[in-house]
C-alpha positions in Angstrom: -60.9 110.6 235.5 -63.4 107.8 234.8 -62.3 104.3 235.8 -64.0 101.0 234.8 -64.4 100.0 238.5 -65.7 101.4 241.7 -63.4 102.4 244.6 -64.4 100.5 247.8 -65.6 102.4 250.8 -62.4 103.0 252.9 -62.1 102.6 256.7 -59.4 103.7 259.0 -56.2 101.6 258.9 -55.8 99.0 261.6 -52.3 97.7 261.0 -52.0 96.2 264.5 -55.0 94.1 263.7 -53.7 93.3 260.3 -56.0 95.3 258.1 -55.5 98.4 256.0 -57.9 99.9 253.5 -55.4 100.5 250.7 -51.7 100.5 249.9 -49.5 102.4 247.5 -47.3 99.8 245.9 -44.1 100.8 243.9 -43.0 98.3 241.3 -39.6 96.6 241.4 -38.7 98.4 238.2 -38.4 101.6 240.3 -37.3 100.0 243.6 -35.7 96.6 243.4 -36.9 94.0 246.0 -33.5 94.1 247.9 -33.8 97.9 248.3 -37.5 97.6 249.3 -36.6 95.0 252.0 -33.9 97.3 253.4 -36.5 100.1 253.8 -38.6 98.1 256.1 -38.5 98.2 259.9 -40.6 96.9 262.8 -42.9 99.3 264.7 -40.8 101.4 267.0 -37.5 100.0 265.7 -34.9 101.2 263.3 -33.0 98.0 262.2 -33.6 97.6 258.5 -35.1 94.5 257.0 -33.0 91.7 255.6 -33.2 89.1 252.8 -32.9 85.4 253.9 -29.6 83.7 253.1 -31.5 80.9 251.3 -32.2 83.2 248.3 -29.3 82.6 245.9 -27.6 85.7 244.4 -29.8 87.2 241.7 -32.7 84.8 242.5 -35.1 87.5 243.8 -35.4 89.0 240.3 -36.7 85.6 239.0 -39.5 85.5 241.5 -42.4 87.1 239.6 -46.0 88.1 240.1 -48.5 85.6 238.8 -49.7 86.8 235.4 -53.4 87.1 236.3 -52.5 89.4 239.3 -50.4 91.9 237.5 -51.9 95.4 237.1 -52.8 96.2 233.5 -49.8 97.8 231.7 -47.3 97.0 234.4 -47.4 100.5 235.9 -44.6 102.0 238.0 -47.0 102.1 240.9 -50.5 100.8 241.8 -53.1 101.0 244.5 -54.2 97.8 246.3 -57.5 97.7 248.3 -58.8 95.8 251.3 -55.4 94.4 252.6 -55.3 91.8 255.4 -52.2 90.0 256.7 -54.2 86.8 257.1 -53.3 85.4 260.5 -56.4 83.3 260.4 -54.3 81.1 258.1 -51.6 80.6 260.7 -51.0 76.8 260.8 -52.6 76.2 257.4 -50.8 74.7 254.5 -50.1 77.7 252.1 -51.6 75.9 249.1 -54.8 75.4 251.0 -54.8 79.0 252.3 -54.4 80.3 248.7 -57.4 78.1 247.6 -59.6 79.4 250.4 -58.6 83.0 249.7 -59.4 82.6 246.0 -62.7 81.0 246.9 -63.6 84.2 248.9 -62.9 86.3 245.8 -59.7 87.7 247.2 -56.1 87.6 245.9 -52.9 86.8 247.7 -50.3 89.6 248.0 -47.1 89.9 245.9 -43.6 90.5 247.3 -43.9 94.2 246.4 -47.3 94.5 248.1 -46.1 92.7 251.3 -43.1 95.0 251.5 -45.3 98.0 250.9 -47.5 96.9 253.8 -44.6 96.6 256.2 -42.9 99.8 254.9 -46.1 101.9 255.3 -47.5 100.1 258.3 -44.7 98.5 260.4 -47.1 97.4 263.0 -48.7 95.0 260.5 -45.7 92.7 261.0 -45.7 91.4 264.6 -44.5 88.4 266.6 -46.6 85.4 265.6 -48.4 87.5 263.0 -46.2 87.2 260.0 -47.4 86.3 256.5 -46.8 84.6 253.2 -46.9 86.3 249.8 -48.5 83.7 247.5 -48.9 86.0 244.4 -45.2 86.0 243.7 -43.6 82.7 242.6 -40.5 81.3 241.1 -42.1 78.4 239.3 -41.4 75.8 242.1 -43.0 75.1 245.4 -41.5 78.1 247.3 -43.8 80.8 248.7 -42.2 84.1 249.7 -43.0 85.3 253.2 -42.2 88.1 255.6 -41.4 87.3 259.2 -39.3 88.7 262.1 -35.7 87.6 262.6 -32.9 89.2 264.7 -35.2 92.2 265.5 -36.0 93.1 261.9 -38.3 92.2 259.1 -37.0 89.3 257.0 -38.0 88.3 253.5 -37.7 84.5 253.2 -39.7 81.6 251.8 -41.4 78.5 252.9 -42.6 75.4 251.0 -46.2 75.6 249.7 -47.0 72.3 251.4 -45.7 73.1 254.9 -47.8 74.8 257.6 -46.3 77.2 260.1 -48.2 78.3 263.3 -46.8 81.8 263.1 -47.2 82.4 259.3 -50.5 83.4 257.7 -51.3 84.3 254.1 -51.8 88.0 253.3 -54.5 88.9 250.8 -56.5 91.8 249.3 -59.9 92.4 247.8 -60.1 90.7 244.5 -62.1 91.4 241.3 -61.9 94.2 238.8 -60.1 97.2 240.2 -58.3 95.4 243.0 -55.0 96.7 241.7 -55.4 100.1 240.1 -52.3 101.2 238.1 -51.1 104.8 238.5 
């Protein structure tokens, strides 16, 4: 099947170093965010992921992917290339990290993409190597993030103006074909 883009050269996954060549991402239309969180674990552990109590009931559904980062046609699944968890941005203000990432021609990850990273590569989420998901927003200053709490992955959020020494900004290759619908 001809595609209007080129597939990047793929390397071996290095989740413990925060890099994977591609991810298969399932949309929330098939697997709601709450279910996707519960399917995550830490490397070598079995305790399922949890949603932070600061999300109000029903609020996760109102966090949506930025329009310019949605795969064409809102497919049930898509591939994402050149994923990095972004620990170089630990200690950076999320808004500044997002600007720097865009300047490099990369895009920040969505909730679904971050959850896919931890589901497929649990070693990608590690102590002091957690990450924000700047491509999913609510329309306010909150930036969703994945970190470790009580021995399990936790989906929470932080303010876009507040830095955290243990929270980077996950990103992927940008440009045409970064998110390929299936």
